[in-house]
BABATOR-342457 format. One record per residue (C-alpha): residue number from 1; residue in three letters; x, y, z. Coordinates in nm, 4 decimals. Example, Ala and Ser with C-alpha at 12.3 -4.5 7.8 and 13.67 -1.06 7.14 Angstrom:
2
[1, ALA, [1.2300, -0.4500, 0.7800]]
[2, SER, [1.3670, -0.1060, 0.7140]]
END
This chain:
130
[1, UNK, [10.1008, -7.2348, 6.9630]]
[2, UNK, [9.9387, -7.5084, 7.1603]]
[3, UNK, [9.6928, -7.6084, 7.4069]]
[4, UNK, [9.7759, -7.7081, 7.7361]]
[5, UNK, [9.4821, -7.8548, 7.8720]]
[6, UNK, [9.1980, -7.9668, 7.6796]]
[7, UNK, [9.1158, -7.9148, 7.2950]]
[8, UNK, [8.9317, -7.5767, 7.2450]]
[9, UNK, [8.6807, -7.7680, 7.0938]]
[10, UNK, [8.5947, -8.0091, 7.3519]]
[11, UNK, [8.2845, -7.9609, 7.5629]]
[12, UNK, [8.1932, -7.6231, 7.5269]]
[13, UNK, [8.4152, -7.4716, 7.8052]]
[14, UNK, [8.4940, -7.0798, 7.8050]]
[15, UNK, [8.8292, -7.0573, 7.6814]]
[16, UNK, [9.1549, -6.8511, 7.8497]]
[17, UNK, [9.4509, -6.6995, 7.7093]]
[18, UNK, [9.7532, -6.6890, 7.9626]]
[19, UNK, [10.0294, -6.5176, 7.8817]]
[20, UNK, [10.3038, -6.5573, 8.1220]]
[21, UNK, [10.6441, -6.6167, 8.0133]]
[22, UNK, [10.7354, -6.7363, 8.3921]]
[23, UNK, [10.6826, -7.1340, 8.3886]]
[24, UNK, [10.5809, -7.1838, 8.7591]]
[25, UNK, [10.3411, -6.9025, 8.7559]]
[26, UNK, [10.2234, -7.0717, 8.4585]]
[27, UNK, [10.2049, -7.4103, 8.6476]]
[28, UNK, [9.9753, -7.2215, 8.8931]]
[29, UNK, [9.7797, -7.0283, 8.6695]]
[30, UNK, [9.6930, -7.3874, 8.5017]]
[31, UNK, [9.6163, -7.5501, 8.8349]]
[32, UNK, [9.3459, -7.2494, 8.9321]]
[33, UNK, [9.1763, -7.3205, 8.5635]]
[34, UNK, [9.2497, -7.6838, 8.4755]]
[35, UNK, [8.8829, -7.7707, 8.6093]]
[36, UNK, [8.6592, -7.5063, 8.4798]]
[37, UNK, [8.8287, -7.3639, 8.1698]]
[38, UNK, [9.0010, -7.4314, 7.8641]]
[39, UNK, [9.3226, -7.2094, 7.8271]]
[40, UNK, [9.6649, -7.2009, 7.6138]]
[41, UNK, [9.9878, -7.0329, 7.6846]]
[42, UNK, [10.1607, -6.7325, 7.5234]]
[43, UNK, [10.5029, -6.6611, 7.6472]]
[44, UNK, [10.5202, -6.3108, 7.5860]]
[45, UNK, [10.3458, -6.0300, 7.4635]]
[46, UNK, [10.3701, -6.0686, 7.0772]]
[47, UNK, [10.2759, -6.4475, 7.0724]]
[48, UNK, [9.9811, -6.3185, 7.2991]]
[49, UNK, [9.8813, -6.0432, 7.0216]]
[50, UNK, [9.9077, -6.2923, 6.7272]]
[51, UNK, [9.7112, -6.6044, 6.9464]]
[52, UNK, [9.3448, -6.4007, 7.0223]]
[53, UNK, [9.3494, -6.2852, 6.6973]]
[54, UNK, [9.3731, -6.6350, 6.5682]]
[55, UNK, [9.1845, -6.7887, 6.8744]]
[56, UNK, [8.9463, -6.5447, 6.9894]]
[57, UNK, [8.9498, -6.6578, 7.3685]]
[58, UNK, [8.6677, -6.5638, 7.5585]]
[59, UNK, [8.9314, -6.3673, 7.8106]]
[60, UNK, [9.2892, -6.3214, 7.8720]]
[61, UNK, [9.4734, -6.3488, 8.1731]]
[62, UNK, [9.8152, -6.0898, 8.0862]]
[63, UNK, [10.1405, -6.0613, 8.2626]]
[64, UNK, [10.2584, -5.7015, 8.2396]]
[65, UNK, [10.6187, -5.7832, 8.2665]]
[66, UNK, [10.7643, -6.0436, 7.9276]]
[67, UNK, [11.0106, -6.0657, 7.6495]]
[68, UNK, [10.9747, -5.9006, 7.3537]]
[69, UNK, [10.6589, -5.7363, 7.3912]]
[70, UNK, [10.5245, -5.6692, 7.7186]]
[71, UNK, [10.1723, -5.6822, 7.8278]]
[72, UNK, [10.1153, -5.3525, 7.8523]]
[73, UNK, [10.1922, -5.3266, 7.4585]]
[74, UNK, [9.9825, -5.6357, 7.3920]]
[75, UNK, [9.6862, -5.5393, 7.5723]]
[76, UNK, [9.6487, -5.2296, 7.3404]]
[77, UNK, [9.7414, -5.4047, 7.0049]]
[78, UNK, [9.4518, -5.6697, 7.1139]]
[79, UNK, [9.2074, -5.3557, 7.2314]]
[80, UNK, [9.2462, -5.2047, 6.9109]]
[81, UNK, [9.1193, -5.5443, 6.6957]]
[82, UNK, [8.8922, -5.6580, 6.9789]]
[83, UNK, [8.7436, -5.3374, 7.1967]]
[84, UNK, [8.5163, -5.5540, 7.3823]]
[85, UNK, [8.7268, -5.8698, 7.4786]]
[86, UNK, [8.8354, -5.8873, 7.8842]]
[87, UNK, [9.1533, -5.8921, 7.9791]]
[88, UNK, [9.2917, -5.8620, 8.3168]]
[89, UNK, [9.6055, -5.7904, 8.4015]]
[90, UNK, [9.8938, -5.9858, 8.6358]]
[91, UNK, [10.1997, -5.8371, 8.7749]]
[92, UNK, [10.3872, -5.8573, 9.0839]]
[93, UNK, [10.3965, -5.5007, 9.0804]]
[94, UNK, [10.1142, -5.3283, 9.2693]]
[95, UNK, [10.1621, -4.9725, 9.2713]]
[96, UNK, [9.8477, -4.7731, 9.2130]]
[97, UNK, [10.0594, -4.6336, 8.8849]]
[98, UNK, [10.1040, -5.0186, 8.7730]]
[99, UNK, [9.7458, -5.0485, 8.8325]]
[100, UNK, [9.6503, -4.7262, 8.6666]]
[101, UNK, [9.8987, -4.8017, 8.3002]]
[102, UNK, [9.7098, -5.1399, 8.2972]]
[103, UNK, [9.3967, -4.9955, 8.2862]]
[104, UNK, [9.4290, -4.7110, 8.0698]]
[105, UNK, [9.5727, -4.9672, 7.8266]]
[106, UNK, [9.2524, -5.1643, 7.8155]]
[107, UNK, [9.2676, -5.4151, 8.1117]]
[108, UNK, [8.9480, -5.4888, 8.2863]]
[109, UNK, [9.0652, -5.5842, 8.5919]]
[110, UNK, [9.4386, -5.6520, 8.8490]]
[111, UNK, [9.5561, -5.9718, 8.9892]]
[112, UNK, [9.8612, -5.9216, 9.2107]]
[113, UNK, [10.1237, -6.1773, 9.1943]]
[114, UNK, [10.1222, -6.4529, 9.3686]]
[115, UNK, [9.7737, -6.5193, 9.2667]]
[116, UNK, [9.5152, -6.6225, 9.5087]]
[117, UNK, [9.3360, -6.8932, 9.3904]]
[118, UNK, [8.9782, -6.8389, 9.4912]]
[119, UNK, [9.0505, -6.4200, 9.4279]]
[120, UNK, [9.1737, -6.5323, 9.0276]]
[121, UNK, [8.8520, -6.7422, 9.0089]]
[122, UNK, [8.6279, -6.4764, 9.1447]]
[123, UNK, [8.7732, -6.2065, 8.8904]]
[124, UNK, [8.7267, -6.4170, 8.6009]]
[125, UNK, [8.3568, -6.5153, 8.6921]]
[126, UNK, [8.2785, -6.1419, 8.7053]]
[127, UNK, [8.4189, -6.0825, 8.3107]]
[128, UNK, [8.2764, -6.4344, 8.1508]]
[129, UNK, [7.9767, -6.6588, 8.2564]]
[130, UNK, [8.1101, -7.0547, 8.2959]]
END
């Protein structure tokens, strides 16, 4: 568990947990987020659940396909404890059934990979204030 950008206590910025196992996808997300948000990374769903409960982020960007525990199961576990926490699904699978599965698990929004910076920031802004 580590912070890749700024310490959370720094400057009172909104905190985002990026649950992403792929390094290149995470690097893209960090580039998108680095100016406006503090963020940390979970590399699998189990780590995401643990980090949400300990760090209390303002929003989670949740990759759906991850090792150890997938994003769907992680979302269900997080929502059972923190039902109001916004969780945005990230996935390369953009079929209607994938979207529905994410929403059924408790995700409030959905971003398809490859992620567009503008779209990502709009979705985040919809769910948390800067």
